[in-house]
C-alpha positions in Angstrom: -15.3 -0.6 13.2 -12.5 -1.0 10.6 -9.9 1.3 9.3 -11.0 4.7 7.9 -8.4 4.7 5.1 -7.1 2.1 2.7 -3.8 2.9 1.1 -3.1 1.0 -2.1 0.5 0.8 -3.2 1.1 -0.6 -6.7 4.5 -2.3 -7.3 6.1 -3.9 -10.2 9.6 -5.3 -9.9 10.4 -3.1 -6.9 12.1 -5.5 -4.4 14.7 -2.8 -3.6 12.5 0.3 -3.7 9.2 -0.9 -2.2 10.5 -1.4 1.4 11.5 2.3 1.6 8.0 3.3 0.5 6.4 1.0 3.0 8.6 2.3 5.8 7.2 5.8 5.0 3.7 4.4 5.6 4.3 3.1 9.1 2.4 4.5 12.0 5.4 6.1 13.6 6.5 7.8 10.4 2.9 9.0 9.6 1.8 9.9 13.1 -1.4 7.9 13.0 -2.6 4.7 14.8 -2.2 1.4 12.8 -5.8 0.6 13.4 -6.9 3.7 11.6 -5.6 2.6 8.2 -4.6 -0.4 6.1 -1.9 -0.6 3.5 -2.5 -3.0 0.6 0.5 -3.7 -1.6 -0.5 -5.1 -4.9 2.2 -6.7 -7.0 1.3 -6.2 -10.6 2.7 -9.4 -12.1 6.4 -8.8 -11.3 8.9 -11.4 -12.7 10.5 -11.2 -9.2 7.6 -10.5 -6.9 7.9 -8.7 -3.6 8.1 -11.2 -0.8 4.8 -11.1 1.2 6.9 -11.5 4.4 8.6 -8.2 3.7 5.2 -6.5 3.4 4.0 -8.1 6.6 7.1 -7.0 8.5 5.9 -3.4 8.5 2.9 -4.2 10.7 -0.4 -5.9 11.1 -2.1 -3.3 8.9 0.1 -4.1 5.9 -1.1 -6.8 3.4 0.4 -8.2 0.2 -1.8 -9.0 -2.8 -0.7 -10.7 -6.0 -2.3 -9.8 -9.3 -1.7 -11.2 -12.8 -2.5 -8.4 -15.3 -3.8 -8.9 -18.8 -1.9 -5.8 -19.9 0.9 -3.7 -18.4 -1.3 -0.8 -17.1 -1.6 -0.6 -13.3 -5.3 0.3 -13.5 -6.6 -3.3 -13.1 -4.3 -4.1 -10.2 -5.3 -0.9 -8.4 -9.0 -1.7 -9.0 -8.4 -5.2 -7.6 -6.8 -3.9 -4.5 -9.5 -1.3 -3.9 -12.1 -4.0 -4.1 -10.1 -5.9 -1.3 -9.9 -2.9 0.9 -12.1 -2.2 3.9 -11.4 1.5 4.5 -14.1 4.2 4.1 -11.7 6.2 1.9 -8.9 5.1 -0.5 -5.5 6.6 -1.3 -3.7 5.3 -4.4 0.1 5.2 -4.8 0.4 4.2 -8.4 4.2 4.0 -8.2 5.5 2.0 -5.3 9.0 3.6 -5.5 7.9 6.9 -3.8 8.5 7.9 -0.2 5.5 9.7 1.3 6.1 12.8 3.4 5.9 12.4 7.1 2.4 13.1 8.4 0.6 12.9 5.0 -1.8 10.2 6.4 -2.5 12.3 9.5 -3.2 15.3 7.2 -5.4 13.1 5.0 -7.3 12.0 8.1 -8.0 15.6 9.0 -9.3 16.4 5.5 
């Protein structure tokens, strides 16, 4: 059985901001087990892309995806990442420069 939740985080030129967001999605910060969710970080054609090793450093349930958009909207990148996800449910973080509240994934799991 795979993860119950796929969290998609869209980033564009956020090498400084994205690690803070990803830290807020770690199991310890969120109070859930790593095997219960996956985090897919989709880089939406950044001129200076986020390093996949940075994404992987947050845990085995974090994955980096590259995407080359036809237009600047994040919609196509988000759809691409959702198609790659394996969770039963999906949570979208359209702006990768946001820190999620502690326990939001635990609360989402209960809902």
